[in-house]
C-alpha positions in Angstrom: -4.7 22.5 -12.4 -2.2 19.9 -13.7 -3.2 16.3 -14.0 -1.0 13.3 -14.7 -2.9 10.4 -16.3 -1.1 7.1 -16.0 -3.2 4.9 -18.3 -2.3 2.6 -21.2 -5.7 2.3 -22.9 -5.5 4.7 -25.9 -9.3 5.3 -26.0 -9.4 6.1 -22.3 -6.3 8.4 -22.7 -8.0 10.3 -25.4 -11.4 10.6 -23.7 -10.0 11.8 -20.4 -7.5 14.1 -21.8 -10.0 15.9 -24.1 -12.6 16.0 -21.3 -10.3 17.6 -18.7 -8.7 20.0 -21.1 -12.2 21.2 -22.1 -12.7 21.9 -18.4 -9.5 24.1 -18.2 -7.0 21.6 -16.9 -3.6 20.6 -18.2 -3.2 16.9 -18.8 0.0 14.9 -19.3 -0.4 11.2 -20.3 1.9 8.3 -19.5 1.0 4.8 -20.8 4.2 2.9 -19.7 4.4 1.7 -16.1 8.2 1.6 -16.2 8.4 5.3 -17.0 5.5 6.5 -14.8 7.4 7.4 -11.7 10.0 9.4 -13.6 7.2 11.3 -15.4 5.5 11.9 -12.0 8.6 13.4 -10.5 9.3 15.5 -13.5 5.8 16.9 -14.1 4.8 17.9 -10.5 1.1 17.3 -11.0 -1.7 18.5 -8.7 -3.5 15.2 -9.0 -2.5 11.8 -10.4 -5.0 9.5 -12.1 -3.5 6.0 -11.9 -4.6 2.8 -13.6 -3.4 -0.4 -11.9 -3.0 -2.7 -14.9 -0.1 -1.2 -16.8 2.6 -2.6 -19.1 6.1 -2.6 -17.7 5.0 -2.2 -14.1 2.0 -2.6 -11.9 0.2 0.6 -10.7 0.3 -0.4 -7.0 4.1 -0.8 -7.1 4.4 2.7 -8.7 2.2 4.1 -6.0 4.2 2.4 -3.2 7.5 3.7 -4.5 6.2 7.2 -5.0 5.0 7.3 -1.4 8.2 5.9 -0.1 10.1 8.5 -2.1 8.1 11.3 -0.4 5.8 12.2 -3.3 2.6 13.3 -1.6 0.5 14.1 -4.7 -3.1 13.1 -4.3 -3.9 9.9 -6.3 -7.1 8.6 -7.6 -6.9 5.0 -8.7 -8.9 4.2 -11.8 -9.3 0.5 -12.4 -11.5 -2.4 -13.5 -10.5 -4.2 -10.3 -13.6 -3.2 -8.3 -13.7 -5.6 -5.4 -13.6 -4.4 -1.8 -10.3 -6.2 -1.3 -8.8 -4.3 -4.3 -10.0 -1.0 -3.0 -8.6 -1.6 0.5 -5.3 -2.6 -1.0 -5.1 0.5 -3.1 -6.0 2.8 -0.2 -3.6 1.1 2.1 -0.8 1.5 -0.4 -1.3 5.3 -0.5 -4.2 6.1 -2.8 -6.5 9.0 -1.7 -9.5 7.8 -3.7 -10.7 4.9 -5.8 -13.0 4.8 -8.7 -14.0 1.6 -10.5 -14.4 1.5 -14.3 -16.7 2.4 -15.9 -17.3 5.7 -14.2 -19.1 9.0 -14.7 -16.8 11.8 -16.0 -18.7 14.4 -13.9 -18.1 12.4 -10.8 -14.4 11.9 -11.6 -14.0 15.7 -12.2 -15.7 16.4 -8.8 -13.3 14.0 -7.1 -10.3 15.5 -8.8 -11.2 19.0 -7.8 -11.9 17.9 -4.2 -8.5 16.3 -3.9 -6.8 19.3 -5.5 -8.4 21.6 -2.9 -7.4 19.2 -0.1 -3.8 19.2 -1.5 -3.6 23.0 -1.6 -5.0 23.2 2.0 -2.1 21.0 3.1 0.5 22.8 1.0 2.9 23.5 3.9 4.1 20.1 5.0 6.6 19.6 7.8 10.0 20.1 6.3 12.5 17.3 6.3 15.8 18.1 8.0 18.4 20.2 6.2 21.8 18.5 6.5 24.9 20.4 5.6 23.2 22.1 2.6 21.1 19.1 1.5 17.3 19.4 1.7 14.3 17.7 0.3 11.5 19.6 -1.5 8.5 17.9 0.2 6.2 18.7 -2.8 8.3 17.4 -5.6 10.6 15.1 -3.8 13.6 16.8 -5.5 16.8 17.1 -3.4 18.7 20.4 -3.4 22.2 21.2 -2.4 22.3 24.8 -1.2 19.2 25.5 -3.2 20.4 23.9 -6.5 18.6 20.7 -7.6 20.9 17.6 -7.7 21.0 15.4 -10.7 20.1 11.9 -9.3 18.6 8.8 -10.7 15.3 7.7 -9.2 16.8 5.0 -6.9 19.7 7.3 -5.9 17.2 10.0 -4.9 15.0 7.5 -3.0 18.0 6.3 -1.0 19.1 9.8 -0.2 15.6 10.9 0.8 15.4 7.9 3.2 18.8 8.8 4.8 18.0 12.5 5.0 14.9 11.7 7.1 17.4 10.7 9.9 20.8 12.2 9.1 23.6 10.9 11.3 21.6 7.7 12.1 22.2 4.4 10.5 19.3 2.9 8.5 19.3 -0.9 8.0 20.0 -2.2 4.4 16.8 -4.3 4.6 14.7 -1.2 5.3 16.4 0.9 2.6 15.9 -1.9 0.1 12.2 -1.8 0.8 12.1 1.9 0.2 14.3 2.1 -2.8 12.9 -1.0 -4.6 9.3 -0.7 -3.4 7.0 -3.2 -5.1 9.8 -4.8 -7.2 10.1 -8.5 -7.2 13.3 -10.6 -7.1 15.6 -7.8 -5.9 19.1 -9.2 -5.4 20.6 -8.9 -1.9 23.4 -6.6 -3.0 21.2 -4.3 -5.1 21.1 -1.6 -2.5 24.9 -1.6 -2.4 25.1 -0.8 -6.1 22.7 2.2 -5.6 24.8 3.3 -2.5 28.0 3.1 -4.6 26.6 5.4 -7.2 25.1 7.8 -4.7 28.4 8.0 -2.8 30.1 9.2 -6.0 27.4 11.9 -6.5 27.9 13.1 -2.9 31.7 13.5 -3.4 31.3 17.1 -4.4 29.1 18.0 -1.4 29.7 18.5 2.3 28.1 15.1 3.1 29.5 11.5 3.0 27.6 8.3 2.7 28.9 6.0 5.4 28.4 2.3 6.1 28.3 0.6 9.5 28.9 -3.1 9.4 25.8 -5.0 10.5 23.8 -1.7 10.8 23.4 -0.2 7.4 24.1 3.2 5.9 24.0 6.8 7.2 24.8 10.3 6.2 27.6 12.2 8.0 29.5 15.4 7.5 32.4 15.1 5.1 35.7 15.1 6.9 
């Protein structure tokens, strides 16, 4: 079993990594909120252990963007924020379980194994549409062109995943901004246009074009 621990406290990192490795699990650690989503997408863990108070980026915004990007990895939130309101917010954002600090390591292991079993039992998710050779890996969130993974930045991939969910149909810029910049504050109005410009260049070598409809948004269409 592979775990991704997103936690900035060095003592907590060491304790959990040693504990789970003794129990036969592989553990990767990320202590920087700004890099957490990239590490998540690259490592393909079975379970994510996510702290909420992180440097660089708040844990809830990481979770929101991961879910918007199609990452379905089970997530256990580990945090000192133990109020009912905080738990509800975490679960509503996409967490599968919530454990307040301090916690018992045996209980945490039991919850991790339960979520991993649940994830494996749902390992055949409904596939997203394949559109002129482009398809989304529903486990990793990676996008493939005729079976070969495309090299895309995180926001480019999030935009393409959102459009591949409804190929040929326009998606409003406002909705795409929510998905691509999930949880980020002070996003400029034209930020999605910058991401779209970059993605359009990446799609130039494919059978798909990124089109824009004035007043409606963006859509994917077959290259002419």
